[in-house]
Phi, psi and omega in degrees: 000143175267138178231163171233122178250136179249138172268167176292349174259022174067033171252152191236136177243128183245118185206181179234146182199143176286342181222087185292330175297318178295320179296324173299317178293322175297320181283334180289328176304121183077006182256121182283353180264146172290124178252149174216148173279128179249346176200141170226125188225137172270120184231146174287146180051058188300325180292324177288320177299314182296320177296317178298318180288315178302315180301314177300317181289324179292322176296330180276358181059036180269004180286137179266121180073183186259133181054049184238155177250020175253131190246142176262106187248136174288163181293328175297313178295319180298314176302321176299310185302314179301312180298318179300317184292336175292341179271352184277000000 
C-alpha cells in the first residue's frame, strides 16, 4: 500500500508499507511533529509508483532538506498528487 503522512509543520512523506499504521508509529518515535496519515491507497506497481512520485517531486524541488523523503507540497500539488494516485 502507498501512504501519505502529513506532519504538523506541513511536510509530507510518501512511502509504501504493508502496514501504514505501524509505519506511522515508527516515524512518530523521536519526531517532534505530530504525524497523521492522510491517504492509504492500493496502487498497481507500488514501488514503481513511489519512485516515480519521488523523482517528480525532487525534480520539482519540493524536497525538504537534503537527501530527504519529506516533501514540502503546496495544497495544489497535494491535491493533484491525490487525484493522480486515484488513477494508478
